[in-house]
C-alpha angles and dihedrals in degrees: 000000000000114000121224134225112215128205102193116198090006098175109175090338095094108173127201113231092029134092100242115212129187143149093226112087095197093066087062100229121189088239124028112208144131108246089205087074111014140039096178101203134101123246120285098009104120127081092175134021128188117203102179115175097336108102091071089057104047123091095230114023092178091059091049091051089050088053091049088052089051095053096042126092117228111288093014117162115245118186118193128186120182136146117272112247090244095053119108088223088066089068100031094076112065090205091065112102096186147347121238139224117230121241130168125223 
């Protein structure tokens, strides 16, 4: 079975070799979906997941992380970028619901 690389909430950062997912139709993602409600992949399909600047926007980041866990194979690579809770950029965008604190696992 071929493993997938997912670029969730890709925006204008469309990446070759990835399944690019976004809620905004105009960025022309491969899959159009709202990650607040749907992570449209079967279990254990992803070897790599990019979550660049999305966790601060979703209603329930813990649920989204659980969904990422579900779609990842063991030892998958998950890369997350989000504004630190002390950053001014956290509060400059009215669509941000929260800032985050980095941890490493």
